SETORTI-67580 format. One line per 5 residues: number of its first residue (from 1); their letters; for each residue x, y, z of C-alpha. Coordinates in nm, 2 decimals. Example, Ala and Ser with C-alpha at 12.3 -4.5 7.8 and 13.67 -1.06 7.14 Angstrom:
SETORTI-67580
1	as	1.23/-0.45/0.78  1.37/-0.11/0.71
END
This chain:
SETORTI-67580
1	xxxxx	-1.96/0.01/3.06  -1.86/0.13/2.71  -1.61/0.37/2.87  -1.40/0.08/2.99  -1.36/-0.06/2.64
6	xxxxx	-1.04/0.08/2.50  -1.00/0.06/2.12  -0.67/-0.11/2.05  -0.68/-0.06/1.67  -0.75/0.26/1.48
11	xxxxx	-0.92/0.12/1.17  -0.92/0.45/0.99  -0.55/0.50/1.01  -0.48/0.13/0.95  -0.68/0.12/0.63
16	xxxxx	-0.51/0.44/0.51  -0.16/0.30/0.56  -0.26/-0.03/0.39  -0.40/0.17/0.09  -0.08/0.38/0.06
21	xxxxx	0.13/0.06/0.08  -0.08/-0.10/-0.19  -0.04/0.21/-0.42  0.33/0.21/-0.37  0.36/-0.16/-0.45
26	xxxxx	0.16/-0.11/-0.77  0.37/0.18/-0.88  0.69/-0.01/-0.81  0.57/-0.31/-1.01  0.48/-0.08/-1.30
31	xxxxx	0.83/0.08/-1.29  1.01/-0.25/-1.28  0.79/-0.39/-1.56  0.86/-0.08/-1.78  1.23/-0.11/-1.71
36	xxxxx	1.24/-0.47/-1.81  1.05/-0.40/-2.13  1.26/-0.10/-2.23  1.58/-0.32/-2.22  1.44/-0.56/-2.48
41	xx	1.40/-0.32/-2.77  1.65/-0.34/-3.05
END
């Protein structure tokens, strides 16, 4: 019976992609924040 159940989601690959996406978002946020703060120095 268990052979008929086809896994439709690969949880390992999905969590890896979500993790990479989260790291990229954090890095981009840090870059934008540092660019905004560097423009305010006089």
